[in-house]
N, C-alpha and C positions, 0 to 999 in steps of 0.2 A: 267309720273305722277309727280306732284309737291309735295314734302314732306315738312312738317313743320320743324322748327328748331330741331336739334337732341336733344334727352334726354339721359342723362347718364344711364348706365345699373342699377346703384344703385338707381337712382331716379325712373326708370321704375318699379323696384321691389316694391318700397314703395308707388307708386301712388295709387289713388283711382280707376283706371281702366276706368275712364269716358272720355268724350270729352274734348278738349283743353279749351273751354270756361267755363268748369266746373272744372278747375284745374286738368284735367286728361292728359294723354299722347297722345290721339288719335285725329286725324282730320278726317272729313268726306267729301267726294266728292259725288255729286249727279248729275244725268244726266238732271234733270229738277227741279231746286230749288223751283219754285213756287208751285209744287205739292207734294214734298217730305218733310215731317217734321222729324227732328232728335233731339235727346236729350239723356242726361244721366238720367236713371230712376232707381227706386227702388221699383217695385211692389212686390206682394206676392211671385212670383217665383224667385226673386233676394234678398230676405231678408237675406240669409245666406252669402252674400258678400256685399261690399260697394255700388256698382252700376253696372248696365248693360248698354250696348250700344243699341240704339233703333232708328229705322226709320219707318214711317208709311205713308200710302197714304189714303186720304179720298175719299168717293164715288164721290165727285165733281171734281176729277182730270180729266185731259183732254187727257193724252197720253195713248197709248196702251201697252207700255212697259217702264221699268225704270231700271236704274243701280245705285247701291250704293257701295261705297268703304270706309272702315275704314282703315286708314293707319298711320304709325309713323316710326321713324328712331331711333334706339338705338345705342349709342356710347359706344364702349367697349375699354378699355385700354389694348393694346396688351402686355405691359410690365408685366402685371399680369400673363401672360401665356407664359413667356419667354422660348423659345426652342420648343414650340408646333407647329406642322405643320398644325393641324386642330383644330377648335373650335367645340366641341361636344355640342349639345343643345337638349332641350325638348320643344316642342311647343304644347299647348293644348287650346281648346276653345269649347263652346257649342252654336251652332246656333239654331234658331227657326224661321220658316216662316209659316205664316198662312193667310187665307182669310175668309170672312164671307159668301161667296157663292161658289158653285162648289168646296167643300172641298174634294179633292181627288188628287191622283197623287204624283209625286216627283219633286224635284227641286235641282239643283246643287249649292253648295257653294265652292268657290275656295279661298285658302289662300296661302300666300308665306312668306318664311323666307329667305332673301337674294335672291339667284338664285334658291332656291328649292321651288317647287310648289306642293300643295296638293289639291285634289278635293274630296268633300264629297257629296253623294246623300242623301237627307233627305226627310221625308214624309211631305206633306203639312198639317198644323194643322188648327184647327177651332178657329178663333178669338173670336167668341161668347162664346165658352166654356172657353177659357183662361181668358177673361176679365170680363165675367158676372157670370160664374159658378165656377171660380177658379179651373178649372181642365184642363188637356190637355198638361201639361208640363211633358213629359216623356222621354226626351232625356238625354243621358249621354255624357260626354265630348269626343271629338275626340282628340287623342294624337299621336304625331309624334316625331321621333328622327332623327336627321340629323347632318351633318357636314358642316362647313364653312372653306374653305382652305385658309391658309396664304401663299402667295408667298414667296419663300425662300429668295429672294434678295430684298424684300420690306422693306424699312426703316421707314415706317410710324409707329407711336406709337398708333394711334387711328384707330379702324376698325368701319365703319358705317354699321349697319345691318338694312335694311328696312323690315318692317312687314306690311302685308296687308290682309284684309278680304273683298272679293268681291262677289257680287251677281247681277245677271240680271234676271228680272222676267216679265212675261206678265201680262196684266191687262184688265179685261172686264169692260163694262160700269157699273156705280153705284156700284162698288166693293170696299170694304175696305180691305187693305192689311197691315200686320204688319211684321217687321223683327227685331229680337232681337239677340244679342250676349252676352253670359254670361261667365265671367271668362277667358278672353283671357290672356294667361300666356306664357311668354318666359323665360326659365331658362337655364343658361349655366352649363353644368355638367362636363366640363373639369376642373381638379383641378388647382387652382392657384399655381404659383411657387414663386411669389414675391409680397410683400405687398407694395402698393403705399400709401404715405401720412402718414406713421408712425403709423398706427393703432396697430401694434405689435412691441414690443421692442425686437429685436434679440440680441444674445450675442455680446458684443462689440469687441471681439477678431476676429470674423469672419464676422461681419455684413457688408452688402452692401446696401446702400440706394441710392435713386434717388433724385436729387435736381432739383429745377425749372430752370435749365439752358437749353439753346437750345440743341437739339440732336446733337451729334458729338463733343460737347465741352469737353475739358479735365476735366472740373469740373462737368460734368453731372453725373459721377459715381465715388465715392471716397470710399476708404477703411478706415473706422472710426478707427478701432483698430490700424492700422499701423501709422496713423497720430498722434493720441493722445499718443500712446506708445513712438514714437520717440521723441516728445517734452518733455515728462516727464523724459525719460531716460537721455537726454542731460542735463536737469536742475539738476538732481540728481548728475551726474558726476561732473559738474562744481562746485556745492555746496560742495561736498566732497573734491575736490582739494583745494578750498579756505580755508575751515576749517582746513584741514591738515597742510597747510602752516602756518596759524596763530598759531596753537598749537606748531609747531616745533620752531618758532622764540620766542614765549613767554617763553617756557621752557629754551631755550638757554640764553636768557637775564637774567632770574631769577637765573640761575646757575652762570653766570658771575658777578652778582652784590651782591652775598653773601659776608659776612665779610671775608677779606683775611686772610690766615693763617700767622703765624709769619714769618717775613721775614728772609730769610736765609742770613747769614753774607756775605757781598760782593755783594749782589744782590739788586738792587733798585726795590721796588714794586710800580707800578703806578696804582692807582685805575682806573677802567673802567668807562666810562660815561653811564648813563641810557638813553635809547631812548624810547620815547612814540610812540607805533604803533597804528594807528587809527583802531578801530573795524569795519570790513566790514560786512554789513548785506545783503546777496544776496536775491533777490526776483524774482518772475516770474509772468508776466502778461499774464498772459495768457488769345270754341264751334263754328263753322262756322256760317255765317249770312244767313238768309232766310226770307220768308214772310209767313203769315198765309193763311188759306184757307177759303172759304165760309162755312157757317154753314152746317153741314150734313143734309141730308133729314130725314124725319120721320122714314124711314126704319131702319136707323142706329143710331137713337137718343140715344137709351139705351146704345149701345156699346160706343159711343163717350163720353157720360156722365160718364160712369164707367171708361173709359180710363183717363178722366181728373182727376177723384178722385184718380186713381192709380198712375198716373205719378207725380202729385203734383208739377210739374215744367213747366215752359213755354218752348215750343219747339223752335228749331232754324231752 
């Protein structure tokens, strides 16, 4: 499966949860683009969140079965979990699948996080009740906990974690089918050990920061306290030595240039010369594409009309 450009974990958490062409993180793949319409929607059953993922098939469709996959790839900075052997996560979502005829039975929805796969069996819902009578959404989120292993000798700094929601369903002639996914959420529950990018200011005496140099570079990890402390300590010592020397010589000259005491008989007194010592001042510088369908027949006119009002957006 071809995945879209990776999205950072932080951007995934703050996204609207919609499709890529609606500024969301998800891409959609369809087995038959001409018959399957998809979009980011916000009908009555999604009003408590920003948007839901949706795909639907009109009665004028031509195939007897279809497959739909919502997928994305999350980029996680492994340096934030330094020393961790596994990345613990929580994965949750709420699927809904329904038809307007033969509303009975169950269908499977499969999701994956990295190499971990989960399959849920859900009841087939009634599209007419959901879109026309505003009832029939009675599902609760499925929630899974899992681990992604970090190879011990792996030197990569970024871990790419693919996420996918897949469904394959049969279809009868003149049948309308809807599939919705609400609140797909991926959360890392492993505690971070290092802050990347300076969001937190740690103590200077023990802080360790990462700089944007290539991995393995000697400058990629520096101890701030040791570097700054060494420079300041050297500057203070040099300054004290210079000032001490100046004070010593100034006092010596002042003493020698005072008025001489009366000369002792037989001794010639020679006055000393005064020397000017220059003053030294030390310093330091320191949404995927698709096509529309033929208008629905009279049987499903009411459903499609209400769906258009509910969706409020053009499908892809």
